C-alpha positions as CSV (number, residue, x, y, z in Angstrom):
1,X,8.3,-23.9,-1.1
2,X,11.7,-23.4,0.7
3,X,10.4,-19.9,2.0
4,X,7.4,-21.8,3.1
5,X,9.5,-24.6,5.0
6,X,11.5,-21.9,6.7
7,X,8.7,-20.2,7.9
8,X,7.1,-23.4,9.2
9,X,10.4,-24.2,11.3
10,X,10.2,-21.0,12.7
11,X,6.6,-21.0,13.8
12,X,7.6,-24.3,15.6
13,X,10.7,-22.5,17.3
14,X,12.9,-24.9,15.4
15,X,16.3,-23.7,14.6
16,X,19.0,-23.7,12.0
17,X,21.0,-26.5,13.8
18,X,18.1,-28.9,14.5
19,X,16.8,-28.3,10.8
20,X,20.2,-29.8,9.7
21,X,20.3,-32.7,12.2
22,X,16.5,-33.8,11.1
23,X,17.8,-33.6,7.3
24,X,17.7,-37.3,6.1
25,X,17.3,-36.9,2.5
26,X,19.2,-34.5,0.2
27,X,16.2,-32.4,-0.7
28,X,15.9,-31.6,3.2
29,X,19.8,-31.3,3.7
30,X,19.6,-28.6,0.6
31,X,16.7,-26.8,2.6
32,X,18.7,-26.8,5.5
33,X,21.7,-25.2,3.9
34,X,19.6,-22.7,2.4
35,X,17.9,-21.8,5.8
36,X,21.5,-21.5,7.3
37,X,22.6,-18.9,4.6
38,X,19.5,-17.0,4.8
39,X,19.6,-16.6,8.8
40,X,23.3,-15.7,8.4
41,X,22.4,-13.0,5.7
42,X,19.8,-11.7,7.9
43,X,22.5,-11.2,10.7
44,X,24.7,-9.6,8.3
45,X,22.3,-7.2,7.3
46,X,21.2,-6.6,11.0
47,X,17.6,-7.7,10.1
48,X,14.9,-10.0,11.2
49,X,12.0,-11.5,9.4
50,X,8.3,-11.3,10.7
51,X,8.8,-14.8,11.9
52,X,11.9,-13.8,13.8
53,X,10.0,-11.2,15.6
54,X,7.9,-13.7,17.3
55,X,10.3,-16.5,17.8
56,X,13.2,-14.1,19.3
57,X,10.8,-12.9,21.3
58,X,9.9,-16.1,22.7
59,X,13.7,-17.0,23.2
60,X,14.2,-14.1,24.9
61,X,11.6,-14.4,27.8
62,X,12.5,-18.2,27.6
63,X,16.0,-18.3,28.1
64,X,16.5,-14.9,30.3
65,X,15.0,-15.3,33.5
66,X,15.5,-11.5,34.7
67,X,13.8,-10.5,31.5
68,X,11.1,-13.0,32.2
69,X,10.3,-12.0,35.6
70,X,10.3,-8.3,34.7
71,X,7.7,-8.9,32.3
72,X,5.3,-11.2,34.6
73,X,5.5,-9.1,37.3
74,X,4.7,-5.8,35.0
75,X,1.6,-7.6,33.4
76,X,-0.7,-9.0,35.9
77,X,-3.4,-9.7,33.3
78,X,-3.1,-10.9,29.5
79,X,-6.2,-10.2,27.4
80,X,-6.0,-11.9,23.6
81,X,-8.7,-11.6,21.3
82,X,-9.1,-13.9,18.2
83,X,-7.3,-16.8,20.1
84,X,-8.0,-19.2,17.4
85,X,-5.8,-17.5,15.2
86,X,-2.6,-17.6,17.1
87,X,0.7,-19.5,16.3
88,X,2.8,-21.3,18.4
89,X,5.4,-18.6,19.1
90,X,2.3,-16.3,20.4
91,X,1.0,-19.3,22.4
92,X,4.2,-19.7,24.2
93,X,4.9,-15.9,24.8
94,X,1.1,-16.0,26.4
95,X,2.3,-18.9,28.4
96,X,5.5,-17.4,29.8
97,X,3.6,-14.1,30.7
98,X,0.7,-15.7,32.2
99,X,3.0,-18.2,34.1
100,X,3.0,-16.4,37.5
101,X,-0.4,-14.8,38.2
102,X,-2.3,-17.2,35.8
103,X,-4.8,-14.3,34.8
104,X,-5.5,-14.8,31.3
105,X,-8.6,-14.4,29.2
106,X,-8.9,-15.2,25.7
107,X,-11.6,-14.8,23.2
108,X,-12.0,-16.7,20.1
109,X,-14.1,-19.2,17.9
110,X,-12.9,-22.4,17.2
111,X,-15.4,-22.7,14.3
112,X,-13.7,-19.5,12.5
113,X,-10.3,-20.4,12.8
114,X,-9.6,-20.2,8.9
115,X,-5.5,-19.3,8.7
116,X,-3.6,-22.7,9.3
117,X,-1.7,-21.8,5.9
118,X,-0.2,-18.6,7.7
119,X,0.5,-20.7,10.7
120,X,-2.6,-20.6,12.8
121,X,-2.8,-23.5,15.4
122,X,-6.5,-24.4,16.4
123,X,-4.9,-26.7,18.9
124,X,-4.2,-23.4,21.0
125,X,-7.9,-22.7,21.6
126,X,-8.9,-26.3,21.7
127,X,-6.6,-27.2,24.4
128,X,-7.2,-24.1,26.5
129,X,-8.8,-25.7,29.6
130,X,-5.9,-28.3,29.6
131,X,-3.4,-25.5,29.6
132,X,-5.3,-23.6,32.2
133,X,-7.3,-26.2,34.5
134,X,-9.0,-23.5,36.5
135,X,-10.7,-21.6,33.4
136,X,-13.9,-20.8,33.3
137,X,-15.4,-21.2,29.8
138,X,-18.2,-19.0,28.9
139,X,-20.1,-19.9,25.5
140,X,-21.6,-16.9,23.9
141,X,-24.3,-18.8,21.4
142,X,-26.8,-16.1,21.4
143,X,-26.4,-14.4,17.7
144,X,-27.7,-10.8,17.0
145,X,-27.0,-10.9,13.3
146,X,-28.6,-13.6,11.2
147,X,-31.8,-15.2,11.1
148,X,-32.2,-18.8,12.6
149,X,-32.4,-20.4,9.3
150,X,-29.1,-19.1,8.6
151,X,-27.9,-20.1,12.0
152,X,-29.4,-23.7,11.6
153,X,-27.5,-23.9,8.0
154,X,-24.1,-22.9,9.8
155,X,-24.7,-25.1,12.9
156,X,-25.6,-28.0,10.5
157,X,-22.6,-27.4,8.5
158,X,-19.8,-27.1,11.1
159,X,-21.2,-30.3,13.2
160,X,-19.4,-32.3,10.6
161,X,-15.9,-31.2,12.1
162,X,-14.4,-33.5,14.6
163,X,-11.9,-30.8,15.8
164,X,-14.2,-28.4,17.8
165,X,-15.4,-27.4,21.2
166,X,-19.0,-27.3,19.8
167,X,-21.9,-25.0,20.2
168,X,-25.3,-24.0,18.9
169,X,-25.9,-20.5,17.6
170,X,-29.4,-19.3,18.2
171,X,-31.4,-15.8,17.6
172,X,-34.2,-14.1,19.1
173,X,-34.8,-12.7,15.5
174,X,-37.5,-14.2,13.0
175,X,-36.8,-17.5,11.5
176,X,-36.4,-15.8,8.2
177,X,-36.3,-16.9,4.3
178,X,-34.8,-20.1,3.3
179,X,-31.5,-20.2,1.6
180,X,-31.5,-20.1,-2.2
181,X,-29.3,-22.5,-3.9
182,X,-28.5,-21.8,-7.6
183,X,-27.3,-24.3,-10.1
184,X,-25.7,-22.7,-13.2
185,X,-24.0,-23.9,-16.5
186,X,-20.9,-22.0,-15.7
187,X,-19.5,-19.2,-14.2
188,X,-20.9,-16.6,-16.7
189,X,-24.5,-17.7,-15.9
190,X,-23.7,-17.6,-12.0
191,X,-22.8,-14.1,-12.7
192,X,-25.8,-13.0,-14.8
193,X,-27.6,-14.9,-11.8
194,X,-26.3,-12.6,-9.1
195,X,-26.7,-9.6,-10.8
196,X,-30.5,-10.2,-11.4
197,X,-31.1,-11.1,-8.1
198,X,-28.9,-8.0,-6.7
199,X,-31.0,-5.8,-9.4
200,X,-34.4,-7.4,-7.7
201,X,-33.2,-6.6,-4.3
202,X,-32.3,-2.8,-5.4
203,X,-35.9,-2.0,-4.8
204,X,-35.8,-2.3,-1.1
205,X,-32.1,-2.5,-0.6
206,X,-28.9,-0.6,-1.3
207,X,-26.1,-2.1,-3.4
208,X,-23.7,-1.5,-0.1
209,X,-26.4,-3.9,1.6
210,X,-24.8,-6.8,-0.4
211,X,-21.7,-8.7,-0.3
212,X,-20.4,-11.7,-3.1
213,X,-18.0,-14.0,-1.5
214,X,-15.7,-16.6,-3.1
215,X,-13.1,-19.0,-2.7
216,X,-10.0,-17.6,-4.8
217,X,-9.4,-14.2,-6.3
218,X,-9.7,-15.7,-9.5
219,X,-13.3,-16.2,-9.4
220,X,-13.6,-12.2,-9.3
221,X,-13.3,-11.7,-13.1
222,X,-16.4,-13.4,-14.2
223,X,-18.3,-11.8,-11.0
224,X,-16.8,-7.9,-12.2
225,X,-17.8,-8.8,-16.0
226,X,-21.4,-9.7,-14.7
227,X,-21.9,-6.4,-12.9
228,X,-20.5,-4.6,-15.7
229,X,-22.7,-5.6,-18.1
230,X,-25.7,-5.3,-15.5
231,X,-24.4,-1.7,-14.8
232,X,-24.1,-2.6,-11.1
233,X,-21.6,-0.9,-9.2
234,X,-19.4,-2.5,-7.2
235,X,-15.9,-2.6,-5.2
236,X,-13.3,-5.5,-4.4
237,X,-12.6,-5.4,-0.8
238,X,-8.9,-6.8,0.6
239,X,-7.9,-6.8,-3.2
240,X,-7.7,-5.1,-6.3
241,X,-9.8,-5.5,-9.6
242,X,-8.8,-8.2,-11.9
243,X,-7.1,-6.1,-14.7
244,X,-5.2,-3.9,-12.1
245,X,-3.4,-7.0,-10.3
246,X,0.5,-6.9,-10.5
247,X,0.5,-10.1,-12.5
248,X,-2.3,-9.4,-15.1
249,X,-0.7,-5.9,-15.5
250,X,2.7,-7.6,-16.2
251,X,1.4,-10.0,-18.7
252,X,-0.5,-7.4,-20.5
253,X,2.5,-5.0,-20.6
254,X,4.2,-8.0,-22.7
255,X,1.3,-7.8,-24.9
256,X,0.8,-4.5,-25.3
257,X,4.7,-4.3,-26.1
258,X,4.2,-6.7,-28.9
259,X,1.6,-4.6,-30.4
260,X,3.3,-1.5,-29.9
261,X,7.0,-1.5,-29.5
262,X,7.0,2.5,-28.5
263,X,5.0,1.7,-25.5
264,X,8.0,2.8,-23.0
265,X,5.7,2.2,-19.9
266,X,5.2,-1.6,-20.9
267,X,8.7,-1.8,-22.1
268,X,10.2,-0.9,-18.7
269,X,7.6,-2.9,-17.0
270,X,8.9,-6.1,-18.6
271,X,12.5,-5.6,-19.5
272,X,13.6,-7.4,-16.2
273,X,10.5,-9.1,-15.5
274,X,11.1,-12.1,-14.9
275,X,14.7,-10.9,-13.7
276,X,17.2,-11.7,-17.0
277,X,20.3,-9.9,-15.0
278,X,20.1,-6.4,-16.7
279,X,21.2,-4.2,-13.9
280,X,19.8,-0.5,-13.2
281,X,23.2,0.9,-14.4
282,X,22.8,-1.2,-17.8
283,X,19.2,0.0,-18.0
284,X,20.0,3.6,-17.3
285,X,22.4,3.9,-20.2
286,X,19.7,2.3,-22.3
287,X,17.6,5.1,-21.3
288,X,20.0,7.9,-22.0
289,X,20.7,6.6,-25.3
290,X,17.2,6.5,-26.2
291,X,16.4,9.8,-25.0
292,X,19.3,11.3,-27.0
293,X,18.4,9.6,-30.0
294,X,14.9,10.1,-30.0
295,X,14.0,6.4,-29.8
296,X,11.8,4.5,-27.9
297,X,13.9,2.1,-25.3
298,X,12.7,-1.2,-27.5
299,X,14.0,0.6,-30.5
300,X,17.3,1.8,-29.0
301,X,17.9,-1.8,-27.9
302,X,19.0,-2.6,-31.7
303,X,21.4,0.1,-31.4
304,X,23.3,0.3,-28.2
305,X,24.0,-2.9,-27.6
306,X,27.6,-2.6,-28.4
307,X,28.1,0.3,-25.5
308,X,26.6,-2.4,-22.7
309,X,28.8,-4.7,-20.7
310,X,28.5,-8.2,-22.6
311,X,26.7,-10.2,-20.2
312,X,24.1,-7.7,-19.8
313,X,24.2,-7.1,-23.5
314,X,23.5,-10.9,-24.2
315,X,20.2,-10.7,-22.2
316,X,19.3,-7.6,-23.7
317,X,19.7,-8.8,-27.0
318,X,17.9,-12.2,-26.1
319,X,15.0,-10.0,-25.1
320,X,14.7,-8.2,-28.4
321,X,14.6,-11.4,-30.4
322,X,12.0,-12.9,-28.5
323,X,9.7,-9.7,-28.7
324,X,10.5,-9.8,-32.3
325,X,9.7,-13.3,-32.8
326,X,6.4,-12.6,-31.1
327,X,5.7,-9.8,-33.4
328,X,6.2,-12.0,-36.3
329,X,3.6,-14.6,-34.9
330,X,1.5,-11.9,-34.2
331,X,0.2,-11.5,-37.6
332,X,-0.2,-15.4,-38.1
333,X,-2.0,-17.0,-34.8
334,X,-4.9,-15.9,-32.7
335,X,-4.3,-13.8,-29.5
336,X,-5.5,-16.7,-27.3
337,X,-2.4,-19.0,-28.8
338,X,-0.1,-15.9,-28.9
339,X,-0.9,-15.1,-25.3
340,X,-0.2,-18.7,-24.3
341,X,3.1,-18.8,-25.9
342,X,4.3,-15.3,-24.3
343,X,3.6,-16.8,-20.8
344,X,5.7,-19.8,-21.4
345,X,8.3,-18.5,-23.4
346,X,9.0,-15.7,-21.1
347,X,9.3,-17.6,-18.0
348,X,6.8,-15.4,-16.5
349,X,5.1,-18.0,-14.2
350,X,8.7,-18.8,-12.5
351,X,8.3,-15.5,-10.6
352,X,6.2,-17.0,-8.3
353,X,8.1,-20.0,-7.3
354,X,9.3,-18.2,-3.9
355,X,5.9,-17.3,-2.9
356,X,4.1,-19.2,-0.2
357,X,2.2,-21.9,-1.9
358,X,-1.0,-20.1,-1.4
359,X,0.2,-17.2,-3.2
360,X,1.7,-18.9,-5.7
361,X,-1.7,-20.8,-6.5
362,X,-3.6,-16.9,-6.7
363,X,-1.3,-15.7,-8.9
364,X,-1.0,-18.5,-11.2
365,X,-4.9,-18.5,-11.3
366,X,-4.9,-15.0,-12.2
367,X,-2.7,-15.4,-15.1
368,X,-4.7,-18.3,-16.3
369,X,-8.0,-16.6,-15.8
370,X,-6.5,-13.9,-18.0
371,X,-5.7,-16.5,-20.6
372,X,-8.9,-17.8,-20.4
373,X,-10.6,-14.4,-21.0
374,X,-8.7,-14.0,-24.3
375,X,-9.9,-17.6,-25.2
376,X,-13.0,-16.5,-24.7
377,X,-12.8,-13.2,-26.5
378,X,-11.5,-15.2,-29.3
379,X,-14.3,-17.6,-29.7
380,X,-16.6,-14.9,-29.2
381,X,-15.2,-12.3,-31.5
382,X,-14.8,-12.1,-35.6
383,X,-11.5,-9.9,-35.0
384,X,-9.3,-12.6,-33.0
385,X,-6.1,-10.3,-33.1
386,X,-4.2,-9.3,-29.8
387,X,-4.6,-5.6,-30.8
388,X,-8.5,-6.0,-30.7
389,X,-8.4,-7.7,-27.4
390,X,-6.3,-5.0,-25.7
391,X,-8.7,-2.6,-27.2
392,X,-11.5,-4.2,-25.5
393,X,-9.6,-4.3,-22.2
394,X,-8.6,-0.5,-22.3
395,X,-12.2,-0.1,-22.3
396,X,-12.4,-1.7,-19.1
397,X,-9.4,-0.3,-17.6
398,X,-9.4,3.4,-18.4
399,X,-12.9,4.6,-17.2
400,X,-14.5,3.0,-14.4
401,X,-17.2,4.9,-13.2
402,X,-18.1,3.1,-10.0
403,X,-14.4,3.0,-8.4
404,X,-15.5,5.7,-5.7
405,X,-19.2,5.2,-5.6
406,X,-20.6,4.6,-1.9
407,X,-23.3,2.3,-3.1
408,X,-21.7,-0.5,-4.7
409,X,-21.9,-4.3,-4.3
410,X,-19.1,-5.8,-2.4
411,X,-16.8,-8.6,-3.9
412,X,-14.5,-10.4,-1.8
413,X,-12.5,-13.3,-1.0
414,X,-14.0,-15.4,2.2
415,X,-11.1,-14.8,4.1
416,X,-11.4,-10.9,3.8
417,X,-15.1,-11.3,4.7
418,X,-14.2,-12.4,8.2
419,X,-15.7,-10.2,10.8
420,X,-17.8,-8.5,8.5
421,X,-21.6,-8.5,8.2
422,X,-24.0,-7.4,5.1
423,X,-28.0,-8.1,4.8
424,X,-27.4,-10.0,1.8
425,X,-24.8,-12.6,0.8
426,X,-23.7,-14.7,-2.3
427,X,-21.5,-17.4,-1.8
428,X,-20.3,-18.5,-4.9
429,X,-18.1,-21.3,-6.5
430,X,-19.5,-23.9,-4.5
431,X,-17.8,-26.8,-6.2
432,X,-15.7,-29.8,-5.4
433,X,-12.4,-29.0,-6.1
434,X,-12.8,-25.2,-5.8
435,X,-14.6,-25.2,-2.5
436,X,-13.1,-27.2,-0.6
437,X,-10.2,-26.1,-2.7
438,X,-8.1,-28.7,-4.4
439,X,-4.8,-28.7,-2.6
440,X,-1.6,-28.2,-5.0
441,X,0.9,-31.1,-5.3
442,X,3.5,-31.0,-2.6
443,X,1.3,-29.5,-0.1
444,X,2.0,-31.2,3.0
445,X,-1.1,-30.5,5.0
446,X,-3.2,-33.3,6.7
447,X,-6.0,-33.9,4.1
448,X,-8.7,-34.2,7.2
449,X,-7.5,-31.0,8.9
450,X,-7.5,-29.1,5.4
451,X,-10.7,-30.0,4.9
452,X,-12.3,-29.0,8.4
453,X,-10.4,-25.7,7.6
454,X,-12.3,-25.5,4.2
455,X,-15.9,-26.3,6.2
456,X,-14.7,-23.4,8.7
457,X,-14.2,-21.1,5.7
458,X,-17.6,-21.7,4.3
459,X,-19.0,-21.6,8.0
460,X,-17.7,-18.1,8.4
461,X,-19.4,-17.3,4.8
462,X,-22.7,-18.5,5.9
463,X,-22.6,-16.2,9.0
464,X,-21.8,-12.9,7.4
465,X,-25.5,-13.1,6.1
466,X,-28.0,-11.1,8.1
467,X,-31.3,-11.6,6.2
468,X,-30.8,-13.3,2.8
469,X,-28.0,-15.9,1.6
470,X,-27.8,-16.8,-1.7
471,X,-25.3,-20.1,-2.6
472,X,-24.2,-21.0,-6.1
473,X,-22.3,-23.4,-7.9
474,X,-21.3,-23.6,-11.8
475,X,-21.3,-27.4,-13.6
476,X,-18.6,-26.2,-15.9
477,X,-15.9,-23.4,-15.0
478,X,-13.1,-22.1,-16.7
479,X,-9.9,-23.0,-14.4
480,X,-6.4,-24.0,-15.5
481,X,-6.6,-22.6,-19.1
482,X,-9.4,-24.9,-19.8
483,X,-13.0,-25.7,-18.7
484,X,-13.5,-27.9,-15.8
485,X,-16.7,-30.0,-15.2
486,X,-17.5,-30.2,-11.4
487,X,-19.9,-31.7,-9.0
488,X,-21.9,-29.6,-6.3
489,X,-19.3,-29.3,-3.3
490,X,-19.5,-31.8,-0.7
491,X,-20.7,-29.3,1.7
492,X,-24.1,-28.2,0.2
493,X,-25.2,-31.9,1.3
494,X,-24.4,-31.2,4.8
495,X,-27.0,-28.3,5.0
496,X,-30.4,-29.7,5.7
497,X,-32.5,-29.6,2.6
498,X,-35.5,-28.3,4.4
499,X,-33.7,-25.1,4.9
500,X,-32.8,-24.7,0.9
501,X,-35.0,-23.5,-2.1
502,X,-33.3,-25.3,-4.5
503,X,-36.0,-26.7,-7.1
504,X,-34.0,-29.9,-7.0
505,X,-32.8,-32.4,-4.6
506,X,-28.8,-32.1,-3.4
507,X,-28.7,-35.7,-3.6
508,X,-29.8,-35.9,-7.3
509,X,-27.3,-33.0,-8.3
510,X,-25.7,-34.0,-11.4
511,X,-22.7,-31.9,-12.7
512,X,-23.7,-32.1,-16.7
513,X,-26.8,-32.8,-18.2
514,X,-27.6,-36.4,-19.1
515,X,-24.9,-37.7,-16.4
516,X,-26.1,-40.2,-13.8
517,X,-26.9,-38.7,-10.6
518,X,-24.4,-38.6,-7.7
519,X,-21.3,-37.0,-7.0
520,X,-17.9,-37.2,-9.0
521,X,-14.5,-35.6,-8.5
522,X,-13.9,-32.6,-10.4
523,X,-12.0,-33.3,-13.5
524,X,-10.3,-31.2,-16.5
525,X,-11.8,-31.6,-19.6
526,X,-8.4,-32.5,-21.4
527,X,-8.3,-31.3,-24.9
528,X,-5.9,-33.9,-25.8
529,X,-8.3,-36.8,-24.6
530,X,-8.2,-39.6,-27.4
531,X,-11.4,-39.2,-29.5
532,X,-12.2,-38.4,-33.1
533,X,-11.4,-35.0,-34.0
534,X,-11.5,-35.1,-38.0
535,X,-13.5,-33.7,-40.7
536,X,-16.9,-34.9,-40.3
537,X,-16.9,-35.5,-36.5
538,X,-19.3,-33.9,-34.1
539,X,-18.3,-32.1,-31.0
540,X,-19.5,-30.1,-28.0
541,X,-18.2,-27.0,-27.3
542,X,-18.7,-25.6,-23.9
543,X,-20.2,-22.2,-25.2
544,X,-21.0,-23.2,-28.7
545,X,-22.9,-26.1,-28.2
546,X,-23.0,-29.0,-30.9
547,X,-21.2,-28.7,-34.4
548,X,-19.5,-30.5,-36.9
549,X,-15.9,-30.0,-37.9
550,X,-15.5,-28.6,-41.3
551,X,-11.5,-28.8,-41.9
552,X,-8.8,-29.0,-39.9
553,X,-5.3,-27.7,-40.0
554,X,-2.1,-28.9,-38.0
555,X,-1.9,-31.8,-35.7
556,X,-1.8,-32.5,-31.9
557,X,-2.9,-29.8,-29.4
558,X,-1.9,-27.1,-31.7
559,X,-4.4,-28.2,-34.6
560,X,-6.8,-25.5,-35.7
561,X,-10.6,-26.7,-36.2
562,X,-13.2,-24.9,-38.3
563,X,-16.4,-26.0,-36.7
564,X,-19.8,-25.3,-37.8
565,X,-22.3,-25.3,-34.9
566,X,-26.0,-26.0,-34.8
567,X,-26.9,-22.6,-34.5
568,X,-25.5,-21.7,-37.6
569,X,-21.9,-19.9,-36.3
570,X,-18.8,-21.1,-37.7
571,X,-15.9,-21.0,-35.4
572,X,-12.0,-21.5,-36.1
573,X,-10.8,-23.3,-32.5
574,X,-7.5,-24.5,-31.3
575,X,-7.6,-27.9,-30.0
576,X,-5.4,-26.9,-26.9
577,X,-8.0,-23.9,-25.9
578,X,-11.1,-25.3,-27.2
579,X,-12.1,-27.9,-24.9
580,X,-13.9,-30.1,-26.9
581,X,-16.2,-32.8,-26.0
582,X,-17.2,-36.0,-28.0
583,X,-20.6,-34.9,-29.8
């Protein structure tokens, strides 16, 4: 959060002294002091950060007339691409350079401004004519990529934004097929449906003609699983596969170490993640001792504590005791509960506090998605041990026959898709709270501006499609470590129904069967909601359906219920993760 505030200040060309003067609350004063210490540290190390590269350049030509005149004379013509994505320092830098000759040409599309979270300011392009009154505006409205149906959908959607210049895209291409809209029970059905459509189109297309777009990286896990189950090659662009992401590998390393204390690779990955004050010197001593004695590093911990400085020794002892505690729990509780305890007790999520809000959300979502994956494994498997889950994961990560395949379906975030095009495009997860995304607490962005940027992002996704566009949403999705029931995204109601092939009216969409028509905000299915979960009570599970509680052990969210479902299956579920509804 503080890093973000500092970056925002620099993007507004606001210095340390001004930040301190404006600080009226205790919190703002703390941020101002940290900002000053941070800038002092940069100077002491003769370093600048990325924001400084821009702001210092602006200050240089603003405050030094000789430098400004030199570059104004040198550059008679200024050309800027992707102008809608410029921030204030870039805007000012261009203004100073073009001040003398007034020969400036910018290219951009205000309807594709999707980087406000990175400091981009859409006002730069919206106010261009006011900044340069003699400017000639050329609207490039003919589109050579998409069918008219796809363009009509994009045009209708983006008209709902107030902050835009206005244009209507058209094409000489055929009108094209209607846009297919699919309503799915959950993300697993969504992934299966996409895989089925992809297989059908493989008869006339290659897999490389197809792209699956999503709002957040965490959504890729279910989509990857759908591709794997259908034997469809895929590649992730602009990101790594789910199980190869750093935060996922970190948590998996903890799980592997608990199962196998001799796993030295996992040990060295987590011994100081998050930071515990174990320096490289002490780690080196431990490694030397382990090699000399023929022990695994974890085993060596118990024998060499006395040879290590006291402060570090305490940290190592706490780490050892913590892992030993997890190892004892491993025999008593299922993998999902143990994994959740490990993430909680190690304080791993605290690793992300210094990241930008968008990065924080993304990485937390990946960890939560991993916990969800483990929960699903436990619910669907006879062997619910952590070791069994890790065997399953190893089959996913050890061999991936499609990694370098040239003909593969592309999976990517909507942000990564900007500037690309594909004959067949799927835009997934069109649910309120996910797309448009629910902003985290403490996000200071203007809600209307944020909504308009989300709409622009959907517009970008729509207009990536050349020939066929498929839209989908799930009525229930695993998020935040639990099941979330959702309404269809409000953006879907902004696309004319005559452009859609849905089989139902958007105005009649209901997020779960039996609920009244109409839109409700996304809500968490809270496992702690007060309803009777005693022996004999009927409940509904998102995967197994309706069932009756046969026995109960424990209390509160850690209570374990044995439930016999209508299909005959008997499952033992923990209230915290089961996401049960009254039956």
